[in-house]
C-alpha positions, 0 to 999 in steps of 0.5 A: 435917682435922687429927688431934686432938692426942695426948698420947704420949711421941713427941709430947712431947719433942724431944731429938735431931735424929732427933726433929726428922726424925720429927716435922717434919710433926706439928710443921708441921701443928700436931698436936704437944702444946703441950709437944711444940711448945715442945720442938721450938722449943727444939731448933730455936733451938739447932741450925742444921742442924734449923732449915734442915731445918724451913725447907725443909720448911715452904717445901715445904709452902707451895709445895704448898698454893699449887700445889693452890690455883691448880690447884683453879680449873683442874680443871674446865677440863681436858678429859676423856680417854676410853680408845680403843674398841679398848682396850675390847674388850681389857679385856672379854676379860680 
């Protein structure tokens, strides 16, 4: 579940590359205020380094989402693993 959009100075202005690094995940998760997202896009248009960074993070996010989607169908097929019985007696002694 996404966080509600907060109006705070941290989410309103992106003026330096450090701001992009700090706010990349709220930006990709669409959690910045409209003003903050616009500020981020303006900075990204002007800064090739930050553009490449955000592109990389977006690709990572997309890959992780795809991996989670594909693994969800396989989770119920995974065998259950139980601890060997000898460990049970050692745990009870502690």
